[in-house]
SELUMNU-805582 format. One record per residue: residue in one letter; x, y, z of N, C-alpha, C in turn. Coordinates in steps of 0.2 Angstrom, whole numbers, plus 5000, padded with zeros to 4 digits. Layout:
REM SELUMNU-805582
aXYZXYZXYZ
...
//
This chain:
REM SELUMNU-805582
x504852125007504152105008504052075015
x503552095019503452065025503251995025
x503551945029503351875028502651865029
x502351815025501651795026501551765032
x501051785036500851745043500251705042
x500251645041499751595040499251595045
x499351615051498951615057498451675057
x498551725052498051785052497651775046
x497051775047496551785042496251855041
x496251875035496051945034495351945031
x494851965035494151965033494052015027
x493751995022493752045016493052085017
x492952125022492352155023492252215018
x492852245015492852295011492452275004
x492452205003492152184997491452154998
x491252155004490552125006490052175004
x489452145001488852185000488852224994
x489352224990489352264984489052224978
x488852264973488452224968488852174965
x489552184964489952134961489952074965
x489952074972489952014976489251974976
x488752004973488151974973488051934967
x488451944962488351914955488651844955
x488451804951488751744950489551754949
x489951704951490651704950490851704943
x491451744942491651734935492051664934
x492051644928492351574927493151584929
x493451524931494151534933494551534926
x495151564927495551564921495651494918
x495851504911495851434907496451404910
x496451334910497051294912497651314909
x498251314913498851334910498951414911
x498451454913498551524914499051534920
x499551574919500051584924499751614931
x499951584936499651614942499951684943
x499551734946499751804947500351804951
x500751864950501351874954501251864962
x500651894964500551894971500451824974
x500151784970500051714972500751674973
x501151694968501751654968502251684973
x502151744975502551774981502251734987
x501651724988501351694994501551624994
x501551594989501751524988502551514991
x502951564989503651564990503751564998
x503251595001503251605009502951545012
x502751495009502451435012501751415012
x501351455008500651435007500551395001
x500251335002500151284997499551304993
x499551314987498951324983498751264979
x498151244979497851184976497551194970
x497251254969496851264962496551334962
x496251354957495851414956495151394955
x494751444958493951434957493651504955
x493051494953492651554951492551604956
x492651664955492551724960492251774957
x491851814961491451874958491851934958
x491551984954491852054954492552064951
x492652014946493252024942493851994946
x493751964952494351934956494451864953
x495051844955495251774954495351734961
x494951684961494951644968495451584968
x495851584973496251524974496151494980
x496251424980496151384986496851364989
x496951384995497651364998497651335005
x498151315007498251285014498851315017
x498751345023499251365027499351325034
x499851285034499851235040499351185038
x498851185043498251135042497651175041
x497651235039497051285039496951305031
x496351275029496151295022496051375022
x496251405016496051475016495951495009
x495551545008495451575001495851635000
x496051644993496451694991496151734986
x495951794986495551834981496051884978
x496251874972496751914968496351974964
x496652034965496352084961496552074953
x496152114949496252104942496952114939
x497352154943498052174940498552114943
x498252074947498752014949499252034954
x499152104956499752124961499552134968
x498852114970498652124976498152064978
x498152044984497751984986497452004993
x496851974994496451975000496451905003
x496651885008496651815011496151815016
x495751765015495151755020494551745017
x493951765021493351755019493051815015
x492751795009492351845005491651825005
x491251875008490451865009490051905003
x489551875002489051914997488551955001
x488051984998487552025001487151995006
x487151925006486751885010487151865016
x487751885016488251865022488551795021
x488451765015488651695013489451695011
x489851645013490451645011490551615004
x490751654999490651624992491251574991
x491751564995492251514993492251454997
x491751445002491751395006491751325003
x491251314998491151254995491751234990
x492051294987492651274983493251254988
x493351284994493851264998493751195000
x493151175001493051105003493251054997
x493051074991493151034985493851034983
x494251094983494951094981495451074986
x495251094993495751084998495551025003
x494951035006494850995011494850915009
x494550905004494550835001495250805000
x495650834996496250804995496750805001
x496650855005497050855011496850805016
x496250795017495950745021496250675019
x496250665012496550595010497250595011
x497650645011498350645012498450635020
x498050665024498150665031498050595033
x497450565031497250495033497750445031
x498150455025498650405023499250415027
x499350475030499950485034499750445041
x499150455043498950415049499050345049
x498750315043498850245042499550225042
x499950265039500750245039501050255045
x500750285050501150295056501150235061
x501550235066501650175071501050185076
x500550145075499950145080499850075083
x499450075088499250015092498450005091
x498249955089497549945088497149935094
x496649965095496149955101495449945098
x495249875098494549865095494649815090
x494049795087494049745082494349765075
x494749725072495049735066494549755060
x493949735061493449745056492849795058
x493049835063492549885065492449935059
x491849955058491650005053491950075053
x492150095059492350165060493050165063
x493550205061494250205063494350275066
x494550285072494750345075495450345077
x495850395075496550395078496650445084
x497050425088497250465094497950465096
x498250525095498950535098498950525106
x499250485108499250465116499850455119
x499950485125500550475129500250425135
x500650375136500450325142500350355148
x500650415150500550445156500050505156
x499650505150499150565149498550545153
x498350585158497650575161497050585156
x497150635152496550645147496450585142
x497050565140497050505136496750445139
x496850435145496550375149495750395149
x495550455151494850465151494550455144
x494850475139494550465132494550385131
x495050345133495050275132494450245136
x494350265142493750245146493050265143
x493050325140492450355138492250315131
x492750295128492650255121492450185122
x492450155128492350085129491650065126
x491150095127490550065124490550065116
x490850105113490950105105491450045103
x491950045107492449995105492249925107
x491949915113491749845115491249825111
x490749865108490249845104490449825097
x491049835095491349825089491249885084
x490949935086490749995081491350035079
x491850035084492450085083493150045084
x493550055080494250035081494650105083
x494950105089495450165090496150145088
x496450185085497150175084497550225087
x497950205092498350245097499050255094
x499150315092499850335090500250365096
x500650325098501050335104501550385104
x501650425109502150475109502350475117
x502950495118503250495125503450565126
x503050615129503150685129503050705136
x502650675140502350705146502850695152
x503050635153503550625159504150595156
x504650585161505250555159505250485157
x504750445160504650375158504150365153
x503850415150503350405145503550365139
x504150385137504450345131504550275133
x504850265139504950195141504250155141
x503750185144503150145144502850135137
x502950185132502750175125503150125122
x503750115124504250065121503949995124
x503749995130503549935133502949905129
x502449955127501849935123502049915116
x502449955113502649945106503049875105
x503449855110503849795109503549735112
x502949745115502649685118502449635113
x502349575115502149515111501449535108
x501049565112500349585110500249655112
x500449705108500449775109499749795112
x499149775109498549795110498349775118
x498549715120498449695127498849735131
x499449755129499949795134499649865134
x499349895129499049955129498449955134
x498049905133497449895138497649885145
x498149855146498449845153498649915156
x498949955152499150015154498550065156
x498050055152497450105153497050075159
x496950015160496549985165496949995172
x497549995172497950005178498250075179
x497950125175498250195175498250225182
x497750215186497650245192498150225197
x498450165196498950135201499650135197
x499750175192500450185189500550165182
x500050115180500050095173500650045172
x500750035166501249975164501949995166
x502349945167503049955169503449975162
x503850025162504150045156504750005155
x504950005148505449965146506149995149
x506649945151507249975154507550025150
x507550015143507850055138507450065132
x507550115129507150135123507650125117
x507550075113508050055107507950115102
x508550115098508550165093507950155088
x507750095087507150085082506550115085
x506450105091505850125094505850205095
x506450225097506450295098506350335091
x506550305085506350335079505650335078
x505250275080504550275079504250325083
x504450335089504150385093504250455091
x504850465089505050535086504650545080
x504550495075504150505069503350525071
x503150485076502450505079502350575081
x502850595085502850665088502850715082
x503350705077503350755072502650755068
x502350695067501750695064501150735068
x501250725075500750755079500850835078
x501450855079501550925078501350955071
x501550915066501350935059500650945058
x500250905062499450905061499150955066
x499650995069499351055073499151035080
x499350975083499250965090499850985094
x499751015100500251035104500350985110
x499850945111499850895117499350835115
x499250795121498850735120498250745124
x497650705122497550675116497450715110
x497650695104497550735098497150685094
x496550695092496050645090495850665083
x495850615078495650625071495150575069
x494650595065494150555063493850575056
x493450535053493150565047492450575048
x492150625045491450645046491050605040
x490450625040489950585035490150605028
x490550655026490750675020491450645018
x491750605023492450575022492950625024
x492850685026493350735028493550725035
x494250735035494550725042494450785047
x494150765052494050815058494450805064
x494550855068495050845073494750875080
x495050845085494850865092495550875096
x495650925099496250935103496050935110
x496250875113496050865120495450825121
x495250805127494750765128494050795126
x493650755121493050785119492550785125
x492050835124491550835129491050775128
x490750755133490350695133489850705127
x489550765126489050775121489350765114
x490050775113490350775107490550705105
x490550655110490750585108490450555103
x489750565102489450535096489650565089
x489850625089490150655083490850625082
x491250615087491950585086491850515084
x491450475088491450405088490850375084
x490450415082489850385079489250375083
x488750345080488150325084488350275089
x488050275095488250225100487850165100
//
């Protein structure tokens, strides 16, 4: 069997616009009903299945996650074939969107937020700020510095607390600078000093990176990659529904109120 590629979504256009697709969804199978063979085969290749939902046309709908991407799986009545991706009705509406949010987005958001909270981060802003935003940051990253500066009105007003998850990936001394911040008597002040003096070289790096700090930086980098970021800044925040949203790179100015909230 050809390995499942989670980066490819198959659009179920062949099923769109049919009478079956325009009817209300069939009820999901009763609890305890075995998953079809094709779903088990996909699970064995890395797709995480969270649950089943009502689907039209005699299909069985399953909500899954490939990497960090929620996706729907529609299984034929014989259980031997599946279409992975979006199924639309005669009005062009995605019939599985709400179920993906309910079955996948909400629990995954909770899981991701817990991972972020448990990571090694440096606080930037008031401890009691009503909004928390995480950012994977490298002390030598120019776009991280620009995001830090752009966020000052929100942070300085007490509306937002940034939590910088430091990594050392850009330059040879990035890890040393991150170590200097993490081991400082006041890490938040050391972080601010690096950002305010960024144009002139930033903070002086630690002479050595201890094994303990190296382990923290490595764990932060693994989490960054696991969450789908290939570089810095990698920004995560919760929207009005409590779902985790992400931005890869420096947000556009018009996007800052979405990321940071009302100014």
